[in-house]
C-alpha positions in Angstrom: 19.3 -11.0 -14.1 17.6 -7.6 -14.0 16.6 -6.0 -10.8 14.4 -3.0 -10.5 15.4 -0.6 -7.7 13.2 2.3 -6.6 14.9 5.2 -4.7 13.0 7.7 -2.7 14.4 10.8 -1.1 13.0 12.8 1.8 14.2 16.0 0.1 12.5 17.3 -3.0 15.5 19.3 -4.2 17.7 16.3 -5.4 19.3 17.3 -8.6 21.1 15.1 -11.2 24.6 15.8 -9.8 23.5 14.8 -6.2 21.8 11.7 -7.6 24.9 10.8 -9.6 27.2 11.2 -6.6 24.9 9.2 -4.4 24.6 6.3 -6.9 28.4 6.4 -7.5 29.1 6.0 -3.8 26.3 3.6 -2.9 25.7 1.5 -6.0 27.5 -1.6 -4.6 25.4 -1.5 -1.4 22.1 -0.9 -3.3 22.9 -3.7 -5.8 23.7 -6.2 -3.0 20.5 -5.2 -1.1 18.3 -5.5 -4.2 19.9 -8.8 -5.1 19.3 -10.3 -1.6 15.7 -9.1 -1.7 15.1 -10.6 -5.1 16.5 -14.0 -3.8 14.3 -13.8 -0.7 11.2 -13.1 -2.8 12.0 -15.9 -5.2 12.3 -18.4 -2.3 9.1 -17.1 -0.7 7.2 -17.4 -4.0 8.5 -21.0 -4.4 7.3 -21.9 -0.9 3.9 -20.3 -1.7 3.5 -22.3 -4.9 4.4 -25.5 -3.1 1.8 -24.7 -0.4 -0.9 -24.0 -3.0 -0.4 -27.4 -4.7 
């Protein structure tokens, strides 16, 4: 299962090393959050398609 994650930072001066360190420390949390959101969206879409029938 592929999940697309978009990160946005308030600061414009995020360099590759800062990004690497952030992803290394937060990757598990980001992955779990993205996975939960994808499951919720999938359930929502299923309910919408049932309603539309």
